[in-house]
C-alpha positions as CSV (number, residue, x, y, z in Angstrom):
1,M,21.1,-2.8,-34.0
2,D,19.3,-5.1,-31.7
3,D,16.8,-3.3,-29.5
4,K,18.1,-4.7,-26.2
5,L,21.7,-3.9,-27.2
6,F,20.6,-0.4,-28.0
7,F,19.0,-0.1,-24.6
8,K,22.2,-1.3,-22.9
9,K,24.2,1.4,-24.8
10,Q,21.6,4.0,-23.7
11,N,21.8,2.9,-20.1
12,I,18.2,1.7,-20.0
13,E,17.6,-1.3,-17.8
14,L,15.0,-3.9,-18.6
15,K,13.7,-5.5,-15.4
16,T,13.2,-9.2,-14.8
17,A,10.0,-10.6,-13.4
18,E,11.6,-10.9,-10.0
19,E,12.7,-7.2,-10.0
20,I,9.2,-6.1,-11.1
21,E,7.7,-8.1,-8.3
22,K,9.8,-6.1,-5.8
23,M,8.7,-2.9,-7.4
24,R,5.1,-4.1,-7.3
25,T,5.5,-4.4,-3.5
26,A,7.0,-1.0,-3.2
27,G,4.4,0.5,-5.5
28,R,1.5,-1.0,-3.7
29,V,2.6,0.7,-0.5
30,V,2.8,4.1,-2.3
31,G,-0.7,3.5,-3.7
32,E,-2.0,2.6,-0.3
33,I,-0.6,5.8,1.3
34,L,-2.0,8.0,-1.4
35,Q,-5.4,6.4,-1.1
36,K,-5.4,6.8,2.7
37,L,-4.4,10.5,2.4
38,S,-7.7,11.2,0.7
39,E,-9.3,10.6,4.0
40,I,-7.0,12.9,6.1
41,I,-6.4,15.8,3.7
42,T,-9.0,18.2,5.1
43,P,-9.0,21.9,5.9
44,G,-7.0,22.6,9.0
45,I,-4.2,20.1,8.7
46,T,-0.6,21.2,7.8
47,T,1.5,20.0,5.0
48,K,3.8,18.5,7.6
49,D,1.0,16.4,8.9
50,I,0.8,14.8,5.5
51,D,4.5,14.1,5.6
52,I,4.4,12.7,9.1
53,F,1.6,10.3,8.2
54,S,3.4,9.1,5.1
55,E,6.7,8.5,6.8
56,R,5.2,6.6,9.7
57,Y,3.2,4.4,7.4
58,I,6.3,3.5,5.3
59,K,8.4,2.8,8.4
60,S,5.7,0.8,10.0
61,L,6.2,-1.7,7.2
62,K,10.0,-1.7,7.6
63,M,10.4,0.0,4.3
64,V,12.4,3.1,3.4
65,P,11.1,6.5,2.3
66,A,12.6,7.1,-1.1
67,F,12.6,10.9,-1.1
68,L,14.1,11.6,2.4
69,G,17.7,12.8,1.9
70,V,17.6,12.9,-1.9
71,K,20.4,15.2,-3.1
72,G,19.4,18.6,-4.4
73,V,21.0,21.8,-5.7
74,S,22.2,22.9,-2.3
75,C,20.8,20.6,0.3
76,P,19.1,17.1,0.6
77,F,15.4,16.9,0.5
78,P,14.3,17.1,4.2
79,A,11.0,15.1,4.1
80,S,9.5,11.8,3.0
81,A,6.8,13.4,0.8
82,C,6.8,16.3,-1.6
83,V,3.7,18.4,-0.7
84,S,2.9,21.1,-3.2
85,V,-0.1,23.5,-2.8
86,N,-1.9,25.6,-5.4
87,D,0.7,27.2,-7.6
88,E,3.5,24.9,-6.4
89,V,4.1,22.4,-9.2
90,V,6.5,19.9,-7.5
91,H,9.0,19.4,-4.7
92,G,7.1,21.4,-2.1
93,I,8.8,21.1,1.3
94,P,6.2,20.2,4.1
95,N,6.2,22.4,7.1
96,T,4.1,23.0,10.2
97,S,3.1,26.6,9.4
98,H,1.4,25.9,6.1
99,V,-2.2,25.1,7.1
100,L,-4.5,23.8,4.3
101,K,-7.8,25.6,3.8
102,S,-10.9,24.9,1.9
103,G,-10.4,25.7,-1.8
104,D,-6.8,24.7,-1.9
105,I,-5.5,21.9,-4.1
106,V,-2.5,19.9,-2.8
107,S,-0.2,17.5,-4.7
108,V,1.5,14.7,-2.8
109,D,4.4,12.9,-4.5
110,M,6.2,10.1,-2.7
111,G,8.3,7.0,-3.1
112,V,9.2,3.8,-1.3
113,I,12.2,1.5,-1.4
114,Y,11.7,-2.2,-0.9
115,E,14.7,-4.5,-1.1
116,G,16.6,-2.0,-3.1
117,Y,13.8,-1.2,-5.6
118,Y,11.7,1.9,-6.0
119,G,8.0,2.8,-6.3
120,D,6.9,6.3,-7.1
121,A,3.5,8.0,-7.5
122,A,1.7,11.3,-7.0
123,M,-1.8,12.5,-6.7
124,T,-3.5,15.9,-6.4
125,Y,-6.3,16.4,-3.9
126,A,-9.1,18.9,-3.4
127,V,-9.1,20.4,0.0
128,G,-12.8,21.0,1.0
129,G,-14.8,22.6,-1.7
130,I,-12.8,23.8,-4.7
131,S,-13.7,25.9,-7.7
132,V,-15.1,24.5,-10.9
133,A,-11.9,25.6,-12.7
134,A,-9.7,23.8,-10.2
135,A,-11.8,20.6,-10.3
136,K,-11.5,20.6,-14.1
137,L,-7.7,21.0,-13.8
138,L,-7.5,17.9,-11.5
139,K,-9.8,15.9,-13.8
140,V,-7.9,16.7,-17.0
141,T,-4.5,16.1,-15.4
142,E,-5.5,12.7,-14.1
143,L,-7.0,11.9,-17.5
144,S,-3.8,12.9,-19.3
145,L,-2.0,10.4,-17.1
146,Q,-4.5,7.7,-18.0
147,K,-4.1,8.5,-21.7
148,G,-0.3,8.4,-21.4
149,I,-0.5,5.0,-19.7
150,K,-2.6,3.6,-22.5
151,Q,0.3,4.2,-24.8
152,A,2.8,2.4,-22.6
153,L,2.7,-0.8,-24.6
154,S,5.4,-3.0,-26.1
155,G,6.1,-1.9,-29.7
156,K,4.9,1.7,-29.2
157,R,7.3,4.7,-29.0
158,L,8.2,6.9,-26.1
159,G,6.8,9.9,-28.0
160,D,3.4,8.2,-28.1
161,I,3.1,8.6,-24.3
162,S,4.3,12.2,-24.4
163,Y,2.0,13.2,-27.2
164,A,-1.1,11.6,-25.5
165,V,-0.4,13.6,-22.3
166,Q,0.2,16.8,-24.1
167,K,-2.8,16.5,-26.4
168,T,-5.2,15.7,-23.6
169,A,-4.1,18.7,-21.5
170,E,-3.9,21.2,-24.3
171,D,-7.2,20.2,-25.8
172,A,-8.8,21.1,-22.5
173,G,-7.1,24.6,-22.5
174,F,-4.2,23.8,-20.1
175,S,-0.4,23.6,-20.6
176,V,2.1,20.9,-19.7
177,V,5.2,21.7,-17.7
178,R,8.3,21.2,-19.9
179,D,11.2,21.7,-17.4
180,F,10.3,18.6,-15.4
181,V,9.6,15.1,-16.8
182,G,8.8,11.5,-16.1
183,H,11.5,8.9,-15.9
184,G,12.6,5.4,-15.8
185,I,12.7,3.8,-12.4
186,G,14.1,0.7,-10.8
187,R,17.2,0.3,-8.5
188,S,17.4,4.1,-8.6
189,L,14.6,6.7,-8.2
190,H,15.5,8.4,-11.5
191,E,16.7,6.2,-14.4
192,D,16.8,6.6,-18.2
193,P,14.8,7.3,-20.2
194,Q,13.4,10.7,-19.5
195,I,9.7,10.9,-20.4
196,P,8.6,14.5,-21.4
197,N,4.9,15.3,-21.2
198,F,5.1,16.8,-24.6
199,G,6.2,15.4,-27.9
200,R,5.4,13.8,-31.3
201,A,3.7,10.5,-31.7
202,G,5.7,7.8,-33.4
203,T,9.1,9.2,-32.3
204,G,11.6,8.2,-29.6
205,I,12.8,4.9,-28.5
206,K,10.7,1.7,-28.9
207,L,9.0,0.5,-25.8
208,L,9.9,-3.1,-24.7
209,P,8.8,-5.6,-22.1
210,G,10.8,-5.1,-18.9
211,M,10.7,-1.3,-19.1
212,V,9.4,0.3,-15.9
213,L,8.4,4.0,-16.2
214,A,7.2,6.7,-13.9
215,I,4.8,8.7,-16.0
216,E,3.9,12.0,-14.4
217,P,2.0,14.8,-16.1
218,M,2.4,18.2,-14.4
219,V,-0.3,20.5,-15.9
220,N,-0.8,24.2,-15.3
221,A,-3.9,26.2,-15.6
222,G,-2.0,29.0,-17.2
223,N,1.4,29.2,-19.0
224,Y,3.8,26.2,-18.8
225,E,6.7,28.2,-17.5
226,V,7.9,27.5,-14.0
227,C,10.6,28.7,-11.6
228,M,12.3,27.6,-8.4
229,V,11.9,29.5,-5.1
230,D,14.6,30.4,-2.6
231,D,14.5,27.0,-0.8
232,N,16.1,25.5,-4.0
233,W,13.5,22.7,-4.1
234,T,10.0,24.1,-4.5
235,V,8.9,24.7,-8.1
236,V,6.1,27.2,-8.8
237,T,4.2,28.4,-11.8
238,K,5.7,31.6,-13.1
239,D,2.3,33.2,-13.6
240,G,0.9,32.2,-10.2
241,G,-1.7,29.9,-11.7
242,L,-2.7,26.6,-10.3
243,S,-0.9,23.4,-11.1
244,A,-1.8,19.7,-10.7
245,H,0.4,16.5,-10.7
246,F,-0.6,12.9,-11.1
247,E,1.9,10.0,-11.4
248,H,2.0,6.2,-11.6
249,T,4.8,3.7,-11.9
250,V,4.0,1.3,-14.7
251,A,5.7,-1.9,-16.0
252,I,5.5,-2.8,-19.7
253,T,5.0,-6.5,-20.1
254,E,4.3,-9.0,-22.9
255,N,0.6,-8.8,-22.0
256,G,0.2,-5.0,-21.8
257,C,0.9,-2.3,-19.2
258,E,0.6,-2.9,-15.4
259,I,0.2,0.0,-13.0
260,L,2.4,-1.0,-10.1
261,T,1.3,1.9,-7.8
262,K,-2.5,1.3,-8.2
263,V,-4.4,-0.1,-5.3
């Protein structure tokens, strides 16, 4: 079967150059916000302060926060940024009572909609001085993202991305979360295909120009098992260990892989 016909049957959309340009605009704003947050994330601010800054920045550019109001298990997500601290893996709800302190690590995941197209990225920050172990976790998680992106090339397989992420994290003594995955992205925040952070090289669908993917390793210091807390959004490590999260939206082109959310 022709690859493009197969993609259509699998509900995987290949984006045009015009569509990727819109996603590039959305992605650039996400990247700018994540870069600017590195200047304001310091001991003493609340997780809500991060959300407020992010939402104001997005709206100042007449764009739309992608996460605000996203449907969940029991309620829409109530913020513009997911802010997850220490053992919180993803989808942490910002609030005014959670004050960051030196030694914390905090992951910020956010998205922007521009003319109907999405950009999505995440970064984990050190708050003040952090432990050597926490610093290693951040370094390895970001490296696992970079290794995964290097496999996002036309002609490669989806499993090549997954394997690169898993090998990088596990070789360093960490584990990759298996209950949550990366995803296609475009006119919706979450599109096919799913992109696990574990897998076998040389397996899965072939990667083609026009695919736009959100690759997002979630790496735990301890076991990979996670659970959801009572708010039906926040996901935490089951063993209480630290977790880090890095993500970029990337476009596969004839000339390689372009990171759309990189400043």
